[in-house]
N, C-alpha and C positions, 0 to 999 in steps of 0.2 A: 074535737072529735066526740061524738055521742054514739057509741056502739049500741047496737040492739041485740038481737038474738045471735049467739055464737054456738055453733055445733061442731063436734069433734068427728073427724073422718079418718080413714086410713089413706095415706098418700099413695097415689098410683103414679109413681115416678117422683123425682125430687120436686118440691114445691117451694118456690122462693117467697120470702116475706113481702107483704103488701102488693100482691099480684092477684089478678082475676083467676078464679078457678072454675072448672067445669066438672060435671059428673064424670067419675072414673069409669073403668071398664066393668066394674061390678057394683052392686048395691053397697052403700056404705063407704065408697071410695071417692076421693077428690083428686083431680089432676090439674096441672097448670093449663089454663085455656090456651088454645092455639089459633085463634082467629075469630072473626065476626060471626061465623056461622056455628060456632061451638055452643052447646047447650049449657049456658052459664049457670053457675050455682051461687057464687058469692065472692068474697075477697079474703085472702089469707091474712092472718094477724101479723104481728111484728116479729115472728120467729120463723126461720127457715126450717123445712122438714125434709128429711131424707126419704127415699123410696121405702115404702112399707112401714114408715114411722107414723105416728099420730099427727094430725094437722088440724088446727082450729080454723074454722071458716066463719066469717061474719056474714049473716044472711040478710040483715036489714040494718037500718040506722045510718048514721053518718060515719064513714070510715076513711082512713088514710090509704092512698093508693099511689103506686109509682106510675108516672106518665111515660108514654112511649113516643110522644110528639107534642106539638103545640096544641093547647086546649084553651078554649075561652069559657069563662064561667057561664053556666046554663047549657053548655053543649051536652048532648046525649053521648055517652061513652060506651065503647065496645072494647074488645081485646085485640091486640096485635098478636103476632105469632109466638111471643114470649110472655103473654099474660099481662103485659103493661096496658094501661088505659090510653085509648086514642079516640078522637072524635069519630062517631059513627057517621059514615057518608056513603051509604049503599047506592049503587047505580040504579037506574030506572028499572022498576019491577023486581029488584033484588031485595031480599029480607036481610036484616042484620039484627042479631041479638044484642041487647043493651044491658049494661049493669046498673045504670042510673045516670044522674046529671051531675056535672062538675059544679062544685060550690065556689071554686076559685079558678083563676086562669093560671097557666103554667106552661113549661116547656119540657122536653125530653129529660128524664132522670129526676125531675122534681117530684116531691112527695106532696100530694094535694088531697083535699077533702072531696069526697063524693057522697052524694045521698043515694043510697042503694034503692033502686026501683026497677026490678027485673022486668023485661019486656022485649018487644020486637018492633022495629020500625021498617018501613019499606021506602025505597027511593023512587 
C-alpha cells in the first residue's frame, strides 16, 4: 500500500473502515458510498468511524479496500450499496462513478489494493 493524500472529514453516518466514501450532506462531511452513481470522494482508512466523529479519507495513491464481489486486476471499480468495491459495469448509455483500478484480483470480503483514480465511465 502506498497512500497518498489523506484528508479528515466529519462522518455523515457511520463509516466502516476500508470502504468507498462519498461527499456527505454538507461541506466537510463524508458518508459511506451507496452505489455506482454516488459522487465518490475516496476510501476510508483502517479505522471505523461513528456518526459525527472524525474520519480520515484517502483521496489518492494506492489503498486497501474491501471487495463486494469478484474483481479481476485491472477492473475499474465502483461502490456497491455498502461502500464495498465492485467491478463497474454500467448498462448501455448509463454512467458509473469509479474510484480507480484494482491492482489485484479478489472475491467478496477480500481486502485488496486499488489505485485511486476518480472518474466516470459509460456503458
